[in-house]
C-alpha positions in Angstrom: 69.3 147.9 107.7 66.6 145.1 107.2 67.1 141.6 107.9 65.1 138.3 107.8 66.5 136.0 110.4 66.2 132.1 110.9 67.8 129.7 113.1 69.5 126.7 111.2 71.5 123.5 111.4 74.3 123.7 108.8 76.3 120.7 108.4 78.9 120.6 105.4 77.6 123.8 103.9 73.9 122.4 103.6 71.2 123.4 105.6 69.9 120.5 107.6 67.0 121.8 109.4 65.4 125.4 109.9 63.5 127.2 112.7 61.4 125.6 115.4 61.5 122.2 114.2 62.9 120.8 117.7 65.7 119.1 116.0 67.7 122.3 115.8 67.9 122.8 119.6 69.0 119.5 120.4 72.1 119.6 122.6 74.5 117.6 120.3 73.6 119.9 117.3 74.9 123.2 118.7 78.3 123.1 117.0 76.4 123.3 113.7 73.8 125.8 114.9 73.6 129.4 113.3 71.6 132.3 113.4 71.2 133.4 109.8 70.7 137.2 109.1 69.6 137.7 105.3 70.5 141.6 104.4 70.1 143.3 101.3 73.1 144.0 99.5 72.3 148.0 99.0 72.1 147.9 102.9 75.5 146.5 103.1 77.0 149.0 100.7 75.4 151.9 102.3 76.7 151.2 105.8 80.1 150.0 104.7 80.6 152.6 101.9 81.7 149.9 99.9 80.2 149.2 96.0 80.0 145.5 95.8 78.1 143.7 93.0 76.7 140.3 93.0 75.0 138.2 90.2 71.9 136.3 91.2 72.8 133.3 93.2 75.8 134.8 94.7 76.0 136.3 98.2 78.6 138.1 100.5 79.0 136.4 103.9 79.9 137.8 107.3 80.2 135.5 110.4 81.4 135.9 114.2 82.2 133.6 116.6 82.8 130.8 114.2 84.2 130.6 110.5 82.3 129.3 107.7 84.5 127.6 105.5 82.4 126.5 102.6 81.9 128.0 99.3 78.1 127.8 98.9 75.0 127.5 101.3 72.5 124.9 100.1 68.9 125.2 101.4 66.6 122.3 101.9 64.3 123.6 99.1 67.4 123.0 96.4 68.4 126.7 96.5 72.4 127.1 96.3 74.2 130.1 96.9 77.6 130.9 95.9 79.7 132.6 98.4 81.5 135.2 96.3 83.6 136.4 99.4 83.7 136.9 103.0 83.6 140.4 104.4 84.8 141.4 107.9 83.8 145.2 107.5 80.1 144.6 108.6 79.0 145.7 112.0 75.9 144.2 113.0 73.1 145.7 115.3 70.1 144.2 117.0 69.7 140.8 118.4 72.6 139.1 116.5 75.1 140.8 118.8 73.3 139.2 121.8 73.4 135.6 120.6 75.9 133.1 121.9 75.3 130.8 119.1 77.2 131.9 115.7 75.6 134.5 113.4 75.9 134.5 109.6 75.0 137.7 107.7 74.4 136.9 104.1 74.0 139.9 101.8 71.6 139.2 98.9 71.5 141.0 95.4 67.9 140.7 94.9 66.5 140.6 98.3 62.7 140.5 97.8 62.9 137.6 95.5 65.5 135.7 97.4 63.6 135.7 100.9 60.2 134.8 99.6 60.9 131.0 100.3 62.0 131.8 103.8 59.1 133.9 104.8 56.8 131.0 103.8 58.5 129.0 106.6 57.2 131.7 108.9 53.7 130.6 108.3 54.2 126.9 108.1 56.4 126.6 111.3 55.0 129.3 113.5 58.1 131.4 114.6 60.5 130.0 112.2 61.7 133.6 110.6 61.8 136.8 112.1 61.9 140.4 110.1 63.9 143.1 111.8 64.7 146.7 111.1 67.7 148.1 112.8 68.4 152.0 113.0 71.4 153.6 114.4 72.6 157.0 114.4 75.4 159.5 116.0 74.2 162.5 117.9 75.9 165.1 119.6 74.7 166.7 123.0 75.5 165.8 126.9 75.3 162.7 127.9 71.9 163.9 129.7 70.4 164.9 126.5 71.5 161.7 124.8 69.7 159.8 127.3 66.6 161.9 127.4 66.3 161.5 123.7 66.5 157.6 124.0 63.7 157.8 126.8 61.4 160.0 124.4 62.0 157.6 121.6 61.3 154.5 123.6 58.1 156.1 124.8 56.9 156.7 121.4 57.8 153.3 120.1 55.9 151.9 123.1 52.8 154.0 122.3 53.2 152.8 118.7 53.2 149.0 120.0 50.0 149.7 121.9 48.1 151.5 119.1 49.0 148.9 116.5 46.3 146.2 115.5 45.8 143.6 118.1 46.9 140.6 115.7 50.1 142.1 114.8 53.4 140.9 116.4 55.6 144.2 116.6 58.4 144.6 118.9 60.4 147.8 119.5 63.5 148.3 121.0 65.5 151.4 121.6 68.9 151.4 123.4 71.1 154.2 123.8 74.9 154.1 124.6 74.6 157.1 127.1 71.5 155.4 129.0 73.3 152.1 129.0 76.7 153.0 130.1 75.9 152.7 133.8 74.4 149.3 133.3 77.4 148.1 131.3 79.8 149.1 133.8 77.7 147.6 136.8 77.4 144.4 135.2 80.9 144.3 133.7 83.0 146.2 135.6 83.7 143.5 138.5 86.1 141.9 136.0 88.4 144.7 136.2 88.8 144.1 140.0 89.3 140.3 139.4 
């Protein structure tokens, strides 16, 4: 799925601050700090098998770590999105699952138009907005074959990264369950012995 992400401070359903403005990262603001991921509704429907529809200005919402109780989401530029409903059948991937702050996944009907104001933030404030593609698939084969495929994909992605334009910032990550299993058990297995 495609996502445009930004870090924001939200108070009473209103985004007070976005991105790298400094105010977002003050320690007294962590309760209202959110990592927001804007995702096309088509991607949500494809991944979940749902057939949700939205009017312009409506969004679906999925949150983790904290509940979002408001029925709208208002942005500094005056844009207001109405939360049609909150969903819980979306399983995120990528950087969103690793953050310690709350994450909000906002599914939009007209993605290209809806994200334009946020893409402009990136050029005004440096690194305020990230664009991320997440691909996932299941495969058969042994654990060794799966780990070998992960290594091969990672090598090809590194090659792409090195051969790309020098002024472009592309970061490729490749993870595989079979290859990460030992690392997971070594990092977290000690909990079972406490």
